[in-house]
C-alpha positions as CSV (number, residue, x, y, z in Angstrom):
1,K,13.1,101.6,4.9
2,K,13.9,97.9,4.8
3,S,14.1,97.6,8.7
4,M,10.7,99.3,8.9
5,E,9.0,96.8,6.7
6,R,9.0,94.2,9.3
7,H,6.4,96.4,11.2
8,L,3.8,95.8,8.4
9,V,0.9,93.6,9.6
10,D,1.6,91.0,6.9
11,H,5.5,91.0,6.9
12,F,6.7,87.4,6.3
13,D,9.0,87.3,9.3
14,Q,6.4,87.8,11.9
15,I,5.9,84.6,13.9
16,S,2.1,84.7,13.6
17,L,2.5,84.3,9.8
18,W,5.2,81.8,9.4
19,Y,4.3,79.6,12.5
20,P,1.1,77.9,11.1
21,P,2.8,76.0,8.3
22,L,6.0,75.4,10.3
23,R,4.6,74.6,13.7
24,E,5.9,71.1,13.7
25,E,9.5,72.3,13.3
26,T,9.6,74.8,16.2
27,F,8.3,75.4,19.7
28,E,4.6,75.3,20.5
29,T,3.3,78.8,20.2
30,E,0.1,80.8,21.1
31,F,-0.8,84.4,20.3
32,V,-2.6,87.2,22.0
33,D,-3.8,90.3,20.1
34,L,-2.4,93.7,21.1
35,T,-4.4,96.8,20.1
36,L,-3.3,100.3,19.3
37,Q,-4.4,101.6,22.7
38,E,-2.8,98.8,24.6
39,G,0.4,99.4,22.8
40,R,0.3,103.1,23.7
41,A,-0.3,102.2,27.4
42,I,2.8,100.0,27.4
43,K,4.8,102.8,25.8
44,A,3.4,105.3,28.2
45,Y,4.5,103.1,31.1
46,R,8.1,102.7,29.6
47,S,8.4,106.4,29.0
48,C,7.4,107.1,32.6
49,A,10.0,104.7,33.7
50,R,12.7,106.3,31.7
51,Q,11.7,109.7,33.1
52,I,12.2,108.4,36.6
53,G,15.6,106.9,35.5
54,S,16.7,110.2,34.1
55,L,15.6,112.0,37.4
56,Y,17.7,109.5,39.3
57,S,20.7,109.9,37.0
58,F,20.7,113.7,37.5
59,T,20.2,113.6,41.3
60,D,23.1,114.3,43.6
61,K,24.2,110.9,44.8
62,T,25.1,112.2,48.2
63,D,21.4,113.3,48.7
64,E,20.2,110.0,50.0
65,A,16.8,111.4,50.9
66,A,16.1,112.5,47.4
67,L,17.4,109.3,46.0
68,E,15.0,107.3,48.3
69,K,12.2,109.4,47.2
70,I,12.9,108.6,43.5
71,R,13.4,104.9,44.2
72,A,9.9,104.8,45.7
73,M,8.3,106.2,42.5
74,E,6.3,103.9,40.3
75,P,5.6,104.4,36.7
76,S,2.1,103.1,37.0
77,D,1.3,105.9,39.4
78,M,2.1,108.3,36.5
79,L,-0.4,106.6,34.1
80,S,-4.1,107.4,33.8
81,Q,-6.7,104.9,35.2
82,A,-7.6,104.0,31.6
83,E,-3.9,103.2,30.8
84,R,-3.5,101.1,33.9
85,G,-6.6,99.2,33.0
86,L,-5.4,98.4,29.5
87,I,-2.1,97.0,30.8
88,E,-3.9,95.0,33.4
89,G,-6.2,93.6,30.6
90,V,-3.2,92.5,28.6
91,E,-1.6,90.9,31.7
92,K,-4.8,89.0,32.4
93,R,-5.0,87.6,28.8
94,L,-1.3,86.6,28.9
95,D,-1.9,84.9,32.3
96,E,-4.8,82.8,30.9
97,V,-2.6,81.4,28.1
98,I,0.6,80.9,30.1
99,V,-1.1,79.2,33.1
100,Q,-3.7,77.2,31.1
101,K,-1.5,76.1,28.2
102,F,1.9,75.8,29.6
103,G,1.5,75.6,33.4
104,A,4.6,74.7,35.4
105,I,6.7,74.4,32.3
106,G,6.6,78.2,31.7
107,A,6.7,80.2,28.5
108,F,8.9,82.7,26.6
109,V,6.9,85.9,25.6
110,R,7.7,88.4,23.0
111,L,6.3,90.7,20.4
112,N,5.6,89.5,16.9
113,T,8.8,91.4,15.9
114,R,11.4,91.1,18.7
115,S,11.8,89.8,22.3
116,P,12.3,91.9,25.5
117,K,15.7,90.2,26.2
118,D,17.2,93.6,27.2
119,A,14.9,93.7,30.2
120,V,16.8,91.1,32.2
121,L,20.3,92.6,32.0
122,N,20.1,94.7,35.2
123,G,17.8,92.5,37.2
124,T,18.5,90.6,40.3
125,K,17.3,87.3,39.0
126,V,20.0,86.9,36.4
127,K,22.6,87.6,39.0
128,Q,21.1,84.9,41.2
129,L,21.3,82.4,38.3
130,I,24.8,83.3,37.4
131,A,25.9,83.0,41.1
132,E,24.3,79.5,41.3
133,Q,26.1,78.4,38.1
134,I,29.5,79.8,39.1
135,T,29.2,78.0,42.5
136,A,28.2,74.7,40.8
137,H,31.2,74.9,38.3
138,P,34.3,75.8,40.3
139,F,37.8,76.1,38.7
140,E,41.1,75.8,40.5
141,D,42.5,78.5,38.2
142,P,39.8,81.2,37.5
143,Y,42.2,82.7,35.0
144,S,42.4,79.7,32.8
145,S,41.1,79.6,29.2
146,E,38.7,76.8,30.2
147,C,37.3,78.8,33.0
148,Y,36.7,81.8,30.8
149,V,35.0,79.7,28.1
150,N,32.8,78.2,30.7
151,D,31.8,81.6,32.1
152,A,30.8,82.8,28.7
153,R,28.5,79.8,28.3
154,I,27.1,80.3,31.7
155,Y,26.3,83.9,30.9
156,W,24.3,83.1,27.8
157,R,22.4,80.2,29.5
158,C,21.5,82.4,32.4
159,I,20.4,85.3,30.1
160,S,18.1,82.8,28.4
161,K,16.8,81.0,31.5
162,V,15.7,84.2,33.2
163,Q,13.3,85.0,30.4
164,C,11.2,82.0,31.4
165,V,8.0,83.2,32.9
166,H,5.1,81.5,34.6
167,S,2.5,84.2,34.8
168,G,1.0,87.2,33.0
169,A,2.5,89.4,35.6
170,E,6.0,88.1,35.0
171,A,5.6,88.4,31.3
172,M,4.4,92.0,31.6
173,E,7.3,92.9,33.9
174,L,9.7,92.0,31.0
175,M,7.6,93.8,28.4
176,L,7.3,97.0,30.5
177,K,11.1,97.1,31.2
178,S,12.2,96.6,27.6
179,N,13.5,99.4,25.4
180,R,13.3,97.0,22.5
181,I,9.5,96.6,23.0
182,L,9.1,100.4,23.3
183,E,11.0,100.9,20.0
184,D,9.1,98.2,18.2
185,L,5.7,99.5,19.4
186,S,6.7,103.0,18.3
187,R,7.9,101.9,14.9
188,G,4.9,99.9,14.3
189,E,2.5,102.8,15.1
190,L,4.7,105.1,13.0
191,Y,4.5,102.7,10.0
192,Q,0.9,101.6,10.4
193,G,-0.7,104.8,11.9
194,D,-4.0,104.6,13.6
195,T,-4.6,101.0,12.1
196,F,-1.7,99.7,14.2
197,H,-2.2,96.4,15.9
198,T,0.2,93.5,16.5
199,K,0.4,90.2,18.5
200,L,2.1,89.0,21.7
201,V,3.8,85.7,21.2
202,I,3.7,83.1,23.9
203,R,6.0,80.1,23.2
204,K,6.2,76.9,25.3
205,W,9.5,77.0,27.3
206,A,12.3,74.8,26.3
207,D,15.6,74.5,28.1
208,I,17.8,74.9,25.0
209,D,21.5,75.8,25.2
210,P,21.4,79.3,23.5
211,E,25.1,79.1,22.6
212,L,24.3,76.3,20.2
213,E,22.3,78.6,18.0
214,F,23.2,79.1,14.4
215,R,22.2,81.9,12.0
216,T,21.7,80.9,8.4
217,F,21.5,83.0,5.3
218,V,19.3,81.8,2.4
219,S,19.5,83.5,-0.9
220,K,17.0,82.6,-3.7
221,G,16.2,79.4,-1.8
222,Q,19.8,78.3,-1.3
223,V,21.8,78.2,1.9
224,T,24.8,80.5,1.3
225,G,26.1,81.1,4.9
226,I,25.9,79.5,8.3
227,T,27.4,81.2,11.4
228,Q,27.3,80.6,15.1
229,Y,24.9,83.1,16.5
230,H,27.0,84.3,19.5
231,M,30.0,85.5,17.7
232,K,32.4,85.7,20.7
233,C,31.3,82.5,22.5
234,Y,33.8,79.7,21.8
235,I,32.2,76.3,21.6
236,P,34.8,73.5,21.0
237,E,32.1,71.0,20.0
238,F,31.4,73.0,16.9
239,S,34.7,72.1,15.3
240,Q,34.0,68.4,16.0
241,N,30.6,68.5,14.4
242,K,31.0,70.8,11.4
243,E,29.7,68.3,8.8
244,K,26.8,67.3,10.9
245,I,25.8,71.0,11.4
246,I,26.0,71.8,7.8
247,K,24.0,68.8,6.8
248,A,21.3,69.3,9.4
249,I,20.7,72.9,8.5
250,T,20.8,72.5,4.7
251,D,18.4,69.6,5.0
252,K,16.0,71.7,7.2
253,V,16.1,74.6,4.8
254,E,15.5,72.3,1.9
255,K,12.4,71.0,3.7
256,L,11.0,74.4,5.0
257,N,11.9,76.7,2.1
258,P,8.8,75.9,0.0
259,L,6.7,77.1,3.1
260,I,8.5,80.3,3.8
261,D,6.8,83.3,2.0
262,A,9.9,85.5,1.8
263,P,10.5,87.8,-1.3
264,D,12.8,86.0,-3.7
265,K,13.1,83.2,-1.1
266,T,15.8,85.3,0.5
267,Y,15.9,85.5,4.2
268,T,17.7,84.8,7.5
269,I,16.6,81.7,9.5
270,D,17.9,80.7,13.0
271,F,18.2,77.2,14.4
272,V,19.3,75.6,17.7
273,F,21.0,72.3,18.2
274,S,20.6,69.8,21.0
275,R,23.8,69.0,22.9
276,D,24.5,65.8,20.9
277,F,23.8,67.7,17.6
278,E,21.2,65.2,16.6
279,V,18.2,67.6,16.9
280,C,18.0,70.9,14.9
281,T,15.1,73.1,15.9
282,L,13.7,76.3,14.1
283,I,13.8,79.3,16.3
284,E,12.7,82.1,14.1
285,I,12.8,83.7,10.5
286,N,14.1,87.2,9.8
287,D,14.7,89.6,6.9
288,P,18.1,89.1,5.1
289,P,20.9,91.3,6.1
290,P,21.5,94.1,6.8
291,T,18.2,94.1,8.8
292,A,19.3,90.9,10.4
293,G,22.7,90.8,12.0
294,T,25.4,88.8,10.4
295,S,27.5,87.5,13.4
296,L,30.8,86.2,12.1
297,F,30.2,87.5,8.6
298,I,31.2,91.1,8.3
299,W,28.5,93.1,6.4
300,D,30.8,95.8,5.4
301,D,33.3,93.4,3.9
302,E,32.4,93.0,0.2
303,D,33.6,89.4,0.0
304,D,31.4,88.4,3.0
305,K,28.5,90.3,1.5
306,K,29.0,88.4,-1.8
307,I,29.0,85.0,0.1
308,I,25.8,86.0,1.9
309,F,23.9,86.6,-1.4
310,E,25.8,84.4,-3.8
311,G,27.7,81.7,-1.9
312,P,29.5,79.4,-1.9
313,L,28.1,77.8,1.2
314,T,30.4,78.8,4.0
315,L,30.3,77.9,7.7
316,R,31.8,80.3,10.2
317,I,32.6,79.2,13.8
318,L,35.2,80.3,16.2
319,E,38.3,78.0,16.1
320,A,39.8,79.4,19.3
321,P,38.6,81.1,22.4
322,V,38.1,84.9,22.4
323,P,40.1,86.6,25.3
324,W,37.9,87.5,28.2
325,E,38.7,91.2,28.0
326,E,37.4,91.1,24.3
327,Q,34.0,89.6,25.3
328,T,32.3,92.8,24.6
329,D,28.9,91.0,23.9
330,I,28.6,90.3,27.6
331,H,26.9,93.0,29.5
332,S,29.7,94.9,31.4
333,P,28.2,94.9,34.9
334,L,27.4,91.2,34.6
335,K,30.9,90.6,33.4
336,S,32.3,92.3,36.5
337,F,29.9,90.3,38.6
338,I,31.2,87.1,37.2
339,D,34.8,88.3,37.8
340,A,33.9,89.1,41.4
341,M,32.3,85.6,41.8
342,R,35.5,84.0,40.5
343,G,37.7,86.2,42.6
344,R,39.3,87.7,39.5
345,I,40.7,91.2,39.7
346,T,39.2,93.4,36.9
347,K,41.8,95.2,34.8
348,S,39.8,98.5,34.2
349,P,37.8,100.7,36.5
350,E,35.2,100.9,33.7
351,T,34.4,97.2,34.1
352,Q,33.7,97.8,37.9
353,K,30.9,100.2,37.4
354,E,27.7,99.3,39.1
355,P,24.8,98.5,36.9
356,A,22.2,101.2,36.4
357,E,19.8,101.4,39.4
358,D,16.5,99.6,39.0
359,V,14.2,102.4,40.0
360,G,10.5,102.5,40.0
361,S,10.2,99.0,38.5
362,C,12.2,100.1,35.5
363,L,15.5,99.4,33.9
364,L,17.6,102.4,33.5
365,Q,19.8,102.0,30.3
């Protein structure tokens, strides 16, 4: 029930609600309304794409003629004219905001609830970015700890960068390929019924380093826990800046807390730091755990759970690199791609699987 509350129109963690009083602390943001019928059209597209994906999965891979026929299928061809028109209307409204407000800088587009970050994992763009970064950062020993640490940072930066869009068409491509968006639209309609409506969020693009993001737990207005967001990405600079990180985040929460309309002043809030750790920027606000993930705190551990809700203030960061083979947060096909780019031999046939085919403009996951 708790995880469904975020789909209420007036739930505190939706960006459209917390952004107005906190706009000076975060990225410039615009909003586009999304109606019930438009949400249904987006869901219909994604459902058709998944049907094509299922058909591809169950087709004999030696039957190239059949596979080519499936690859040529487009989810939009399976929609009604009215559904296509609704999607085109959303794309046009997004385009107007992205082009007029943010221009060449670009934008990050998401729902009021979650982003379509899953949509980039099997695309060609992210591979191109990763390949460019691997080439630009060579290592004499690709098996060295330094190389593995660098590759993890490259991965998260590229996953972030590829979500920058410059048009309504690019934004809609991500929205239509995302299972996260499908899930949130479905849950929103389930929770709100025929009164369902939400907003698309268009945020001015900023070239942040996503691995420098921290998740913070606030209980009754007090910071209780701070953890690096990417729980397996070792950042040596964190150890050198512990006190600066704690002070910057606690100062920010003290300043913002009166303006955050969370029940009992208990919530999760994410910040990202600049490379010199001098600037700490608000990313988003979420429900408290377990709806929000806990990163380096273990939700099923009673001691950790007590810290999250009672303190004492605890900072969790990685003090040593996580072995590459244990980097399970990295999408397996992209991990294999990085290994191939480095000339590393993968240790398991499982890691050498090709990513799901991108068929009919959809991601098969």
